C-alpha positions in Angstrom: 2.2 19.7 22.1 2.0 21.7 18.9 0.1 20.5 15.9 2.1 18.8 13.2 2.0 21.8 10.9 3.1 24.1 13.7 6.5 22.5 14.4 7.9 25.1 12.0 6.3 28.5 11.6 6.7 30.4 8.3 6.3 34.1 7.8 7.6 36.9 5.6 8.8 40.4 6.4 8.4 43.3 4.0 11.9 44.5 2.8 10.7 47.3 0.5 10.5 47.7 -3.3 8.5 44.4 -3.6 11.1 42.3 -1.8 10.6 40.1 1.3 12.6 38.2 3.8 11.4 34.6 4.5 11.3 33.8 8.3 11.3 30.2 9.5 11.0 29.3 13.2 11.7 25.9 14.6 8.7 25.7 17.0 9.2 23.0 19.6 10.4 24.9 22.7 9.8 21.9 25.0 12.3 19.8 23.2 14.7 22.7 22.8 13.6 22.8 19.1 15.1 19.3 18.5 15.1 18.7 14.8 12.4 16.1 13.9 11.5 14.5 10.6 8.3 16.6 10.6 10.4 19.8 10.8 12.6 18.6 7.9 9.5 17.7 5.8 8.2 21.3 6.3 11.5 23.1 5.8 12.8 21.4 2.7 9.9 22.4 0.3 9.5 25.9 1.8 13.2 26.6 1.4 13.0 25.4 -2.2 9.9 27.6 -2.9 11.7 30.6 -1.4 14.8 29.9 -3.5 12.6 30.1 -6.7 10.6 33.1 -5.6 12.2 36.3 -7.0 10.6 38.4 -4.3 12.3 36.5 -1.5 15.8 38.0 -1.1 17.0 36.4 2.1 15.9 33.7 4.6 16.1 34.1 8.4 16.1 30.8 10.4 15.5 30.9 14.2 14.3 28.8 17.1 11.3 29.5 19.3 12.0 30.7 22.9 15.2 31.9 24.5 16.9 28.6 25.4 17.9 27.1 22.1 18.1 27.6 18.4 18.2 23.8 18.1 19.7 21.4 20.6 20.1 18.5 18.3 18.2 15.9 16.3 15.2 14.0 17.5 17.2 10.9 18.5 14.6 9.6 20.9 12.3 8.6 18.1 15.1 6.9 16.3 16.0 5.0 19.5 12.5 3.6 19.7 12.4 2.6 16.0 15.8 0.9 16.2 15.3 -0.7 19.6 12.2 -2.5 18.3 14.4 -4.2 15.6 17.8 -4.7 17.1 20.8 -5.0 14.8 18.6 -4.3 11.7 18.8 -1.5 9.2 15.6 0.3 10.3 13.8 2.4 7.6 13.0 5.1 10.1 16.6 5.6 11.0 17.8 5.6 7.4 15.1 8.1 6.5 15.8 10.5 9.3 19.5 10.7 8.7 19.0 10.9 4.9 16.4 13.7 5.1 18.5 15.6 7.8 21.6 15.5 5.6 19.7 16.5 2.5 18.4 19.5 4.4 21.8 20.4 5.7 23.2 20.2 2.2 20.4 22.3 0.9 21.3 25.0 3.5 25.0 24.8 2.7 24.4 25.3 -1.0 21.5 27.7 -0.9 21.5 30.3 -3.7 20.4 33.2 -1.5 21.6 34.7 1.8 20.6 32.6 4.8 20.9 34.2 8.3 20.7 31.8 11.3 20.0 33.3 14.7 22.0 30.9 16.8 20.9 31.9 20.2 21.0 29.5 23.2 21.9 25.9 22.6 23.2 25.0 19.1 24.2 21.4 19.3 24.5 18.4 17.0 21.8 18.6 14.4 21.3 22.3 15.3 24.9 23.0 14.3 24.3 21.1 11.1 21.5 23.6 10.3 23.6 26.6 11.3 27.1 25.9 10.1 26.4 26.1 6.4 24.4 29.3 6.4 25.9 32.3 4.7 25.5 34.5 7.9 25.6 32.9 11.3 24.8 35.0 14.4 25.6 34.0 18.0 24.7 35.8 21.2 25.9 35.9 24.8 23.7 32.9 25.4 25.0 30.7 22.6 26.5 27.3 23.4 27.7 25.4 20.4 28.8 21.8 20.7 29.1 18.4 19.0 28.2 16.1 22.0 27.9 12.8 20.2 30.7 11.0 22.0 28.4 10.8 25.0 25.7 9.0 23.0 27.8 6.6 20.9 27.2 8.6 17.7 29.9 10.9 16.2 30.0 14.5 15.0 27.8 14.1 11.9 25.7 16.7 10.0 28.7 17.7 8.0 31.2 17.5 10.9 33.5 15.4 8.7 33.8 18.4 6.4 33.7 21.4 8.8 35.6 20.0 11.9 38.6 19.2 9.7 38.7 22.8 8.6 38.9 24.4 12.0 42.2 25.8 13.5 44.8 23.1 14.1 43.8 20.6 16.7 40.4 22.1 17.5 38.2 19.8 15.4 39.6 16.8 17.1 39.3 18.4 20.5 35.6 19.4 20.0 34.8 15.9 18.6 36.5 14.1 21.5 35.4 16.3 24.4 32.0 17.8 23.4 33.4 21.1 24.7 30.9 24.0 24.5 31.8 27.0 22.4 30.7 30.5 23.3 30.1 33.4 21.0 33.6 34.8 20.9 35.2 31.4 20.5 32.6 30.5 17.7 33.7 33.6 15.7 37.4 32.8 16.3 36.9 29.2 15.2 35.0 30.3 12.1 31.8 28.5 13.2 29.9 31.9 13.4 30.2 35.2 11.7 28.7 37.8 14.0 28.3 38.1 17.8 25.3 40.2 18.8 23.3 40.5 22.0 20.1 38.5 22.3 18.2 41.8 22.7 19.4 42.9 19.2 17.3 40.3 17.4 14.6 42.7 16.3 17.2 45.3 15.4 18.9 42.7 13.2 15.6 41.9 11.4 14.8 45.6 11.0 18.3 46.3 9.6 17.9 43.5 7.1 14.5 44.8 6.0 16.2 48.2 5.4 18.9 46.8 3.2 19.0 48.1 -0.4 18.2 44.8 -2.0 19.1 43.9 -5.6 18.4 41.0 -7.9 22.0 39.7 -7.4 22.4 37.2 -4.6 26.1 37.9 -4.4 25.6 41.6 -3.9 22.9 40.9 -1.4 25.2 38.7 0.6 27.7 41.5 1.0 24.9 43.9 2.0 23.7 41.5 4.7 27.2 41.3 6.0 27.5 45.1 6.1 24.2 45.5 7.9 25.1 42.8 10.5 28.7 44.1 11.0 27.3 47.6 11.9 25.1 46.0 14.6 28.0 43.9 15.9 29.8 47.1 16.7 27.2 47.8 19.4 27.3 44.3 21.0 28.5 44.4 24.6 29.3 42.1 27.6 29.9 39.0 25.5 31.6 36.2 27.4 35.4 36.1 27.1 37.0 33.5 24.9 37.6 30.2 26.7 39.1 28.1 24.0 41.3 30.5 22.1 43.6 31.2 25.1 44.1 27.4 25.4 44.8 26.9 21.7 48.5 26.3 21.9 48.0 23.7 24.7 45.1 22.0 22.9 47.2 21.9 19.6 50.0 20.1 21.4 47.7 17.7 23.3 45.8 16.8 20.1 49.0 16.1 18.1 50.2 12.5 17.8 50.4 9.7 15.3 47.6 7.6 16.8 44.4 8.0 18.7 45.8 6.1 21.6 48.8 8.4 21.9 46.6 11.5 21.8 44.1 10.0 24.3 46.8 9.1 26.8 48.6 12.4 26.6 45.3 14.3 27.0 43.9 12.3 29.8 47.2 12.4 31.8 47.7 16.1 31.4 47.5 18.0 34.7 45.4 21.1 34.3 43.5 23.7 36.3 41.6 24.8 33.2 37.9 24.0 33.6 37.3 23.5 29.9 40.3 21.0 29.6 39.3 19.2 32.8 35.7 18.8 31.7 36.9 17.6 28.3 39.0 14.9 30.0 36.0 13.7 32.0 33.8 13.6 28.9 36.4 11.7 26.9 37.1 9.2 29.7 33.4 8.4 30.0 32.6 8.7 26.3 32.3 6.0 23.7 35.6 4.5 22.6 34.3 3.6 19.1 33.1 7.2 18.6 36.6 8.5 19.5 38.1 6.3 16.7 35.5 7.5 14.2 36.3 11.1 15.1 40.0 10.4 14.5 39.2 8.9 11.0 36.9 11.8 10.2 39.7 14.3 10.9 42.1 12.3 8.8 39.8 12.0 5.7 37.7 15.1 6.0 40.1 17.5 4.2 40.1 15.4 1.0 36.3 15.0 0.8 33.8 17.3 -0.9 30.8 18.4 1.0 28.6 15.8 -0.8 31.1 13.0 -0.2 31.2 13.9 3.5 27.4 13.6 3.9 27.5 10.3 1.9 30.1 8.9 4.2 28.2 10.1 7.3 25.0 8.4 6.2 26.9 5.1 6.2 28.5 5.8 9.6 25.2 6.9 11.2 23.2 3.9 10.2 26.0 1.6 11.2 26.3 3.3 14.6 22.6 2.5 15.1 22.7 -1.1 13.8 26.0 -2.4 15.2 27.6 0.5 17.1 26.8 2.1 20.5 24.3 4.7 19.5 21.2 2.9 20.8 22.9 2.1 24.2 24.2 5.7 24.4 20.7 7.2 23.9 19.3 4.7 26.4 21.7 5.7 29.1 21.4 9.4 28.6 17.9 10.1 27.5 15.7 7.0 28.1 16.7 5.3 31.4 18.8 8.4 32.3 21.2 6.2 34.4 24.2 7.9 32.7 25.9 4.5 32.8 26.3 3.4 29.2 27.7 -0.1 28.6 29.9 0.6 25.6 31.1 -2.4 23.6 34.7 -1.4 24.4 36.0 -0.3 27.7 38.9 1.7 26.2 40.1 3.1 22.9 42.8 0.4 22.9 40.1 -2.3 22.7 38.7 -1.1 19.4 40.1 -3.2 16.5 40.6 -2.4 12.9 37.8 -4.9 12.1 35.4 -3.0 14.4 36.2 0.3 12.7 36.0 -1.2 9.2 32.5 -2.4 10.0 31.5 1.2 10.7 32.8 2.5 7.4 31.4 -0.3 5.3 28.4 1.0 3.3 25.2 -1.1 3.5 24.4 0.0 0.0 26.1 -0.2 -3.4 27.1 3.1 -4.9 24.0 3.1 -7.2 21.7 2.4 -4.2 23.1 5.0 -1.8 20.2 7.2 -0.6 22.4 10.3 -1.0 23.9 9.4 -4.4 22.3 12.4 -6.1 23.9 15.0 -3.9 25.9 17.0 -6.5 29.6 17.4 -5.6 30.4 20.9 -4.8 
């Protein structure tokens, strides 16, 4: 196991004329670079320092190894903290989600170009780190997903904001099915900007170091885009889109005036499409309460600012841990690994308005909310 200070590695690359590129590497290969509180505590101040440093013109964020950029948040440590005090608001859980969302917001509103090398698995908390970057690169190995329905959480890390802005029906589909998104689909959905081959990583860094940098972050953003677009022209043998050809079908299946209607029409749909069939299995086995939260997220997301979305998600996340199915979901998937979660409801039809209201009721007053200072942008 790496030392505490080694869970994120920091470096700089010379970009000529006194400019540099800051490079941050999530360094926990064994956990597929799962985002831990230690990582957050290292990333936040370093990103802030780089933002204020006039010699740093761009930040490159990557994961160690070839399997994952970041496969999610460190939910096992939260499980242990919450399980020790059942049905209580546990400080460790509040702190993790608070710090994670502050970091996500920092990335989303960063004043300089941020390039994320989204190679391998980019799931849950990993997608939270990537989605708000100014330049998001995927490769032939990339697999993006929001798999929270299988652990009794819900698509957080800004999902309320970004899922509601995907092509029609796709946000709901990804939230309900945990479907994996490949490079071409990620670019089509607007979840990534450039598709390169994994072997082009060094070329991408070299190209960025060769950019004619200026003191204007806006100009620099365009120049990063130009440099990466040129490299994307040489990418080859990327996997074919899986979701885009199914979009019309998905749009119809996800349309309805209630979650129950949509769930029934989706689960009863006869299909030979692997992605739809797998999505049906995931939804059928997934957490019914999560499905309802996803439905509400997609309904309210378009009217919320980014800050408001994170504030709402902190409420939802701690409530999922205290009185929802999150702890049971993590137990079944990652602790006991019996893959047999005992959800509080057997079906979406069993979830009442009262159950759902409890998830959306903030444990804090407006003045006490841990994320009250996120500026609305």
